[in-house]
N, C-alpha and C positions, 0 to 999 in steps of 0.2 A: 498245312494250314490252308483252308479253303478261302476262295475269294469272298470278300464281304465279311469275314470274321474280323471283329474289332480288336483282337489281340495284336499286340505290337510284334511285327515280324522280326524286329531287330533283336529282341531278347527271347523270343519264343513264348513269352507270357504277356499278359496285359499289364504294362507298367502304369497305365493311367488309372488303374483301380487298385487302391490298397487292399490288402487281405483283410477285409472288414467283415467277413462272414463269421458267425458265432463260433467260438471254440468248441471242440468236442466236449460234451458233458456239461456245457453251460446250461444253467437253468433259466427259464423265461424271466425277463425283467432284471437279469443280473448281467452286468458287463464284466466279462472275464478279465483277469489280470494277465497281461502278456508274460511269456516265459522270461525268467530273469537272465538266462544265458542261452546262447545258441548251442544246440547239440549236433554232433556230427551225424551225417546221414547214416541211417541204420541203427542209431542208438535211440531207444525210446525216451520220451521226455521224463523229467523227474516227476515223482509222485505229487499229485495236486496241481500239476501244470499241464497245459496242452497247447500245441502249436495252432496257428491259424488254419482255417479250412482252405483247401486248395482253390486257387483262382485260375489255374491252368488246366485245360482239358484239350488234348489234341483233337483236331477236327476229324470226326469220323472214326476215331479209335478210342479204345478204352485204356485207362492207365494200366501199366504192367502189373499183373497180379501174380501171386505166388501161392502155392498150395502147402498144406501141412503146417509145419512150424516156421516156414520162411517168412521174411518180412512182408508186411502188407504194403499196398501202394502208398500209404501215408508214411511209410518208413523207407526212404530210398536207400539203396545199397551203396557199397563202397565206390562203385564205378561212377556215381554222381558226386563224389567228394570233390573232385577237381576236373571237370570235363574240359576246361579251357585254360585261360591264362592265370586265373586266380582260384584259390580254394573257395568253395561256397560257404563262407562264414564271414562275420564281420572282419574287416581288414585291419591289419596292424600298420604301424608307421612304415616298417620296412617294405610291406606290400606296395604301398603307394610309390616308393622310390624305385622298385624293381619292375613292377607290372607294366608301366608304360613302355619300357624297352621290349618286354615280351609282346606287347601289342604291336609295336613297330615291326617286329620280325614276323609275327603270325599274320597280321592283317596289313600287309605292305601296300596293297592297292588303295585302300581307303585312308589309312593312317599316314602313309608317306607319299603315295602317288598323287592324290588330289592336291595336297599343299604344294608339291613340287610343280605340277602342271599350272596351278594358279599363279605361283610365284614366277615361273618362267614366262608366262604370258605378260605379267606385269612388268618384268624386266625388259622384255622385247619392246613393249610400248614406251617404257621409260627411256631406253637407249634411242629409239626413234625420235622421241620428243627432244632429247638433248642434241641430237644431230641436227634436227630441224632448226633449233634455236641457234646453233653455231652457223648455219647457212643463211639465216634470216638477217639481212643487213639492217632492218628496222630495229632489231634488238641490240645491235652494235656490241656484240659480245667479243668478237675477235675480227679484226679487219683483214687478217691474213687469209681468210677463207672467202673465196669468190662465190657469188650467188647470182643466178639469173632471175630469181623469183623475188619481186619486191613485196609480196604479200606476207602478212604475219598471221594469216588465218590458220594455216596448217599447224604451226606450233600450238596455237590455242586449242584446236581440235584434238591434237595428240595429248595435250595436257589434261583435257577433260576425260579422254579415254583412259589415260593413265590412272586418274583418280577413280574412275569406275572400276578399273581392273583391281586396284587396291581394295576397294569395297568388296568386290566379288571374291578376292582371295581370302579376305577375313571371314565373310559369311559362309562361303562354300567349304573352306577348309574345316572349320569347326563343325559345320553341318554334316559333313561326311564322316568325320572322325567318330562322332557319338554312336551311330549305329554300327560302325565297324568294330569298335571296342566292345559294344554290348553283345554282338554276335560272338566275338572272340571269347567272352566270358563262358559261353556254352560250347566253345570249341568249333565254331562255324566260321568259315571265311566268307565275307560278304564282298561281292564284286562291285565295281563302280556302277555298272548298269543296274544292278539290283538295289543299290543304295540310293540311286537318283530319285526314284518315286517317293522315297521316305523324306528326302530333303525338299523336293519340289512342292509337295503338298503343304509345307509350312515355310516356303521361301519368303512370303510376305511378312510373316511374323518375325523371322530372323532378321530381315532388313529393318523392320520397325524397331526391333530391339537394339540394333546397331546404332540407329539414329538417336534413339532415346538416350542410350548410354553416352554417346558422343555429345549430345546437347547438355546432358547433366554435367559432364566434365567442363564444357565451355562456360556454363553458368557458374560453376564453382571457381574457375579461374577468374572470371569477371568480378565475382564478389571479392576474391582475394586481393586483386590489384586495385580495386576501387579506392581503398583508403590512401593510396599513394598520390591520388589526384588532389588530396588536400594540400600538397606542397605548392600547387598552383595558386593557392589563395594568398601566398606571400606572408602569412602570419606564422612566426616561428613555433608558437605553441601548438597550433593545429598541424603544422608540418611534422613535428616530432611525433605527435600522437598518431598521425596517419602512418608514418613509417613503422612504428612499433606494432600497431594493429595489423598493418599489411604483412609484416614479417611473420607474425603469429598465424595469420590466415594462410599464408603461403606454406608454412610448415604443416598446417592442417590439411593441405591438399594431398599429402602423401597417403594418409589413411583413407581419405575420400576416394582417391583414384584406385587404391587397392580394393576397397569395398565394392566399387562399381565394377571393376574388372572381374572380381570373384563372383559377384551376383550375376553378371552377364554370362560367364562361363557355365554356371550351373543352370541358368535359365535356358541356354541354348540346348543343353542336354535334355531338359524337360520338354521343350518344344518339339524336338525331333522325335524322341523316343516315345513320348506319350501322345503325340499328335494333337497338341492343344494350342490354343491361341496365345498371343503374347500376354494378354491380361490374365489368362488362367495360369500361365507359368509363373507370373509375378506373385499370384496368390498362393501358389503351390509351395514355393520355396520356404517361406518363414516357418510353417509347421513342420516341414520336412527337416530343416536344419536345427530345429529347436533342441536344445540340450547338447548339441555337437558343434556349436558355432565356433568356439575358440579352438577346438581340435581341428576343424576344417580350415580355419585361418592359419594355424601353424603349418598344416600340410601344404597349403598353397604358397605360403611365404617361403618355406624351405625349398620346395621344388622350384619355385620361381628364381630363388637365389642361385641354386645349383645350375639351372639351365642358362641363367644370365651370365654366370662365370664362364660356362663352356663356350657360349657364343662370343663372349668378349675376347677369349684367347684367339679364336679364329679371326675376329675383326682386327685385332692388333697385328696379327701376322700379315693379313691382307693389306693393311695400311702401310706396313713397312715395305711391302713390295711396291705399292704406289709411290712412296717417297723415293725409293731407289730408281723407279722409272722416270720420275721428274728430273733427277740428277743426270741420268743418262741422256736425256733430250731436253735441256733447259730452254732451247729456242723454238722448239716445235710445239706450237700451241695446239694444233690439231691432234698430234700424237698424245699430248698430255690429257686432252679432253677425252679421247677414246679410252686411254688407260684408266682414267678416273671413272668413266661410265662402266667399263668392264669390271673394275674392282668393286664399285658400288653394287652393280648387279649381282656379282658373286656373293657379296656379303648379305644382300637382301634375300637371295634364294636360300642360303644356308640358314639364316636367322628365321625366316618364315617356316621352312620345313621342320627344323629342329624344335622351335618354340611351339608351333601349332600342334605338331605330332605329340610332343611330350605333355604339354599343358592340357591339350584337348583330351588326352587319355586320362590325365589326373582328374579333371572335372567330371568325366563320365564315371570314373571309378568312385569318386566321392558320392555321386548320385546313387550308384548301385549300393555302396556301403550304407548310406543313410536309409535306404529302403530296406536293406536287410536288418538293420538295427530297429527300425520303427515299425515295419510292416511284415516282418517275416518273409521277405522277398527271397532269402536264400532257400527256403523250403519250396517256393514256387519254381525257382530255377532248378533245384535238384529234381523235382518231378518232371520238369521239361526235359532235363538230361536223361532221365529214366525212360521217358516216352520215346525220345530219339533213339536210344540204345535198343529199345524193344522193337522199333521199326527197322533196325539195322542201318541207320543213317549215321 
């Protein structure tokens, strides 16, 4: 791929452009009907249907051609059936459960390495913040720890840095996972150094998306708890009404939070892979997910449930160790604090790495699946795989 080519290097094709070229054999003024089903590479389309025209063209090279009765460049051969972690066809439910683990093994640097580094940095700052709070007499947390520093500035600074590190862990982890998984679909391993330019160019959009999603959740919580303030009026009728309405709104927070989280996950993949702004990603998702909304909701719900159960097992085991440590040293406040910080740090690292790696892969795969179903993206990916094979890469 040459410098300046607008195709996305993460996928080998231009993901920002749907396969909107006219179908082969289409007549002027007629919008062709997309094929009713995906055909395996090398199998010609059914009579009366035609796939979308290719949007991928390797820079400076021609698509691999064949002579005689061999398949033409528009009919990829079997070697492009599954060049990477998934077969190039619309994905099944089982693919979404298994493919994230394949992505973790295949693209360890971006899918596992970046979340681990971000989580580790956050934990180090968090432990430093806790230790500074223990040593700061102005906070009066434990009198058994002497301190020569009367200032409370250091804990506040460390607290701010910890928040920034949490933000960076969320934005960078998801930002690096999307191109890592996209390249893994074509059987390419993307290093952190090569993935960084893809994330850096849209870092502002990712941060903006994070704050918009967070603000949306805060506003939703404020609306849900607002009716409870009717209890302050002292009127029984208004108080009961406020409690009932508040409980209903609090229950409604669950689907709202789920929808915001799912939308944010898909938008991050669109922003990084298609190199678009935050506003463009927001506009891109509704038509992309049209007709597959509840299927996507089911996938995200089940995968979130599974990964939540897995992390809960680790959390309960670590909490048991923390309780045992408090029994072994009931009088040592400093030791108890250190043990708590270490246990919390361990839980945070495990939760961040596993959750971001798995769910980030799921969101990227949903994005690829939606494009394969709506835009014939599987054909573009197959041609990209054929071009790579022809170049001996």
